[in-house]
FIVEXLUM-763007 format. One line per 4 residues: number of its first residue (from 1); their letters; for each residue x negated, z negated, y of N, C-alpha, C. Coordinates in steps of 0.05 Angstrom, whole numbers. Last residue first. Layout:
BEGIN
NUM> a> X Z Y X Z Y X Z Y | ... $
! end
This chain:
BEGIN
128> eygy> -1345 1375 -158 -1355 1396 -140 -1345 1423 -150 | -1314 1312 -154 -1318 1337 -169 -1327 1359 -149 | -1300 1266 -126 -1328 1270 -135 -1333 1294 -151 | -1251 1262 -103 -1255 1247 -128 -1283 1251 -139 $
124> trlr> -1257 1298 -61 -1253 1269 -55 -1259 1252 -79 | -1256 1345 -90 -1281 1337 -77 -1280 1307 -70 | -1203 1344 -107 -1224 1344 -127 -1250 1336 -114 | -1177 1349 -58 -1174 1324 -73 -1196 1322 -94 $
120> addd> -1191 1402 -45 -1198 1380 -27 -1197 1353 -42 | -1168 1431 -88 -1197 1431 -83 -1206 1408 -66 | -1121 1416 -133 -1125 1413 -104 -1155 1410 -99 | -1110 1412 -186 -1109 1439 -174 -1115 1439 -144 $
116> awgs> -1110 1359 -199 -1130 1376 -212 -1131 1404 -200 | -1066 1338 -172 -1093 1332 -162 -1114 1351 -174 | -1012 1342 -185 -1026 1366 -177 -1055 1361 -168 | -994 1277 -167 -986 1302 -178 -1003 1325 -167 $
112> rvkv> -1018 1220 -179 -1024 1240 -158 -1018 1267 -170 | -1006 1153 -194 -997 1181 -199 -1003 1198 -175 | -1051 1102 -215 -1035 1115 -195 -1029 1144 -203 | -1070 1039 -237 -1062 1066 -246 -1044 1078 -225 $
108> wiel> -1127 996 -231 -1100 1004 -223 -1095 1032 -234 | -1170 944 -250 -1162 972 -254 -1133 975 -246 | -1227 907 -239 -1199 908 -233 -1191 938 -234 | -1277 868 -265 -1267 895 -264 -1236 894 -260 $
104> fvkr> -1335 835 -256 -1306 831 -251 -1295 859 -247 | -1389 821 -297 -1375 842 -283 -1345 834 -280 | -1453 790 -303 -1424 789 -304 -1412 811 -287 | -1508 829 -330 -1496 810 -312 -1466 810 -315 $
100> gmlr> -1531 874 -354 -1543 848 -358 -1533 826 -340 | -1511 925 -353 -1522 914 -328 -1537 888 -332 | -1494 934 -406 -1512 953 -393 -1526 940 -369 | -1459 890 -414 -1482 895 -432 -1503 913 -419 $
96> elet> -1422 899 -374 -1438 874 -373 -1463 877 -391 | -1400 948 -391 -1414 946 -366 -1432 922 -364 | -1375 931 -439 -1397 950 -440 -1413 950 -414 | -1337 895 -418 -1356 886 -437 -1380 905 -439 $
92> raet> -1307 930 -386 -1321 908 -374 -1343 898 -392 | -1284 964 -425 -1302 975 -404 -1319 953 -392 | -1253 927 -454 -1275 942 -467 -1294 954 -447 | -1218 910 -413 -1235 891 -428 -1258 905 -441 $
88> girk> -1192 957 -396 -1208 941 -378 -1227 923 -392 | -1166 973 -444 -1184 991 -430 -1203 975 -412 | -1134 927 -451 -1155 934 -471 -1175 953 -459 | -1100 932 -407 -1116 908 -411 -1139 913 -430 $
84> lreg> -1075 980 -419 -1092 978 -395 -1110 954 -397 | -1046 963 -465 -1067 984 -467 -1086 983 -443 | -1012 921 -446 -1032 916 -467 -1053 938 -468 | -969 923 -411 -996 925 -400 -1018 922 -420 $
80> kdgi> -922 926 -441 -929 901 -427 -958 900 -417 | -947 982 -471 -926 961 -473 -935 935 -462 | -985 1021 -423 -977 1012 -449 -955 991 -448 | -1014 1047 -383 -1009 1018 -380 -1001 1007 -408 $
76> vmgk> -1015 1100 -401 -1040 1086 -396 -1035 1056 -395 | -960 1112 -405 -978 1114 -429 -1004 1098 -425 | -944 1106 -352 -933 1088 -373 -950 1088 -398 | -971 1150 -331 -977 1123 -321 -968 1102 -342 $
72> hqer> -944 1191 -354 -972 1187 -362 -981 1159 -353 | -896 1190 -327 -896 1183 -355 -924 1178 -365 | -913 1210 -276 -904 1182 -279 -904 1173 -308 | -972 1251 -277 -943 1247 -280 -937 1217 -284 $
68> evii> -1028 1252 -271 -1012 1272 -257 -982 1266 -258 | -1070 1195 -254 -1056 1212 -273 -1038 1231 -258 | -1127 1157 -243 -1109 1176 -231 -1097 1194 -253 | -1145 1092 -240 -1141 1114 -259 -1120 1132 -247 $
64> taai> -1190 1059 -199 -1163 1070 -201 -1163 1093 -221 | -1226 997 -193 -1224 1025 -201 -1194 1033 -202 | -1271 954 -167 -1242 960 -165 -1240 990 -172 | -1318 907 -187 -1311 935 -187 -1280 938 -185 $
60> rvmg> -1372 866 -174 -1343 868 -172 -1336 898 -169 | -1423 833 -208 -1414 859 -197 -1384 860 -197 | -1460 775 -192 -1438 788 -205 -1433 815 -192 | -1517 733 -207 -1500 748 -189 -1477 761 -206 $
56> tska> -1542 703 -242 -1553 730 -240 -1537 746 -220 | -1558 635 -247 -1541 655 -235 -1555 681 -232 | -1594 597 -264 -1581 613 -285 -1563 635 -273 | -1612 571 -219 -1631 587 -233 -1618 605 -254 $
52> ngpq> -1586 562 -160 -1576 562 -187 -1593 582 -203 | -1605 568 -109 -1607 541 -121 -1597 540 -149 | -1558 618 -91 -1583 603 -85 -1583 576 -98 | -1531 663 -137 -1526 639 -121 -1552 625 -116 $
48> pped> -1548 733 -133 -1547 707 -147 -1543 684 -127 | -1504 779 -96 -1530 768 -104 -1527 741 -119 | -1458 828 -118 -1462 802 -105 -1489 790 -115 | -1441 890 -105 -1462 877 -120 -1469 850 -107 $
44> tyqd> -1382 924 -109 -1396 903 -94 -1416 889 -113 | -1344 977 -101 -1366 968 -118 -1383 949 -102 | -1281 1008 -100 -1298 987 -88 -1319 980 -109 | -1259 1051 -126 -1251 1046 -98 -1270 1026 -84 $
40> ivvt> -1275 1101 -168 -1284 1073 -161 -1278 1069 -131 | -1230 1136 -207 -1243 1134 -181 -1251 1105 -176 | -1220 1176 -262 -1224 1149 -253 -1240 1150 -227 | -1168 1221 -286 -1195 1215 -277 -1196 1186 -268 $
36> styp> -1136 1271 -325 -1137 1243 -315 -1165 1238 -306 | -1123 1315 -355 -1122 1317 -326 -1119 1288 -315 | -1118 1313 -410 -1144 1309 -399 -1145 1313 -368 | -1060 1273 -427 -1073 1298 -421 -1100 1293 -408 $
32> ledg> -1052 1225 -478 -1057 1230 -450 -1070 1256 -445 | -1047 1225 -534 -1024 1220 -517 -1028 1229 -488 | -1092 1228 -564 -1079 1253 -558 -1055 1250 -539 | -1121 1169 -538 -1121 1190 -558 -1108 1215 -548 $
28> tlrf> -1126 1123 -510 -1100 1136 -508 -1098 1160 -528 | -1177 1105 -521 -1155 1087 -528 -1127 1100 -525 | -1210 1147 -503 -1212 1137 -530 -1188 1121 -539 | -1195 1152 -449 -1191 1174 -468 -1192 1165 -497 $
24> lker> -1210 1100 -429 -1184 1111 -425 -1178 1133 -446 | -1264 1098 -442 -1246 1079 -455 -1217 1089 -453 | -1282 1138 -407 -1287 1141 -436 -1268 1122 -451 | -1269 1115 -357 -1257 1141 -366 -1259 1145 -396 $
20> vies> -1303 1072 -356 -1274 1067 -355 -1260 1092 -366 | -1351 1101 -356 -1346 1082 -378 -1316 1076 -379 | -1348 1129 -308 -1349 1144 -334 -1343 1125 -357 | -1348 1089 -270 -1325 1106 -272 -1325 1121 -299 $
16> alfr> -1399 1066 -280 -1375 1050 -283 -1350 1068 -286 | -1433 1109 -266 -1432 1099 -294 -1407 1083 -299 | -1423 1111 -211 -1416 1133 -228 -1414 1124 -257 | -1445 1061 -197 -1417 1067 -190 -1407 1090 -208 $
12> dsrd> -1498 1067 -210 -1482 1048 -225 -1452 1053 -221 | -1515 1138 -205 -1512 1111 -195 -1496 1093 -214 | -1562 1177 -246 -1536 1172 -233 -1533 1143 -224 | -1605 1184 -276 -1609 1189 -248 -1583 1185 -232 $
8> tlad> -1614 1131 -325 -1603 1156 -316 -1610 1160 -286 | -1644 1086 -337 -1629 1100 -359 -1619 1127 -351 | -1707 1061 -320 -1683 1076 -311 -1670 1090 -334 | -1755 1037 -331 -1731 1026 -344 -1705 1040 -335 $
4> adyw> -1792 1065 -300 -1794 1067 -329 -1769 1057 -343 | -1762 1100 -245 -1773 1076 -257 -1773 1079 -287 | -1780 1169 -232 -1760 1147 -236 -1775 1123 -248 | -1825 1200 -226 -1804 1202 -206 -1784 1179 -208 $
! end
């Protein structure tokens, strides 16, 4: 049913959100409540450059980390953006290793109060 080299039945877009989410929880530890999620806003798979044998193309990903409170946003971003930068760097490195190509990862943090209790918003974020 699946290719021999397939790692999962989920999309690369889903894997990207889960990798960013894993880095978020691992690097924030107990500080951040588990009512945080990651939404992939844009996923573009650019083809290799013609005439460049070394080019494997690039994947461009724009992701948003959704938190429930303004103070959670500060926890995710960290002092002078250091924590968010580390989340992005570690996620990008893992994605590049998995995909075998360069990844450009852009991450934003937004506050959406009560998102975890809103059925319509949960469906929008991919939860059933």
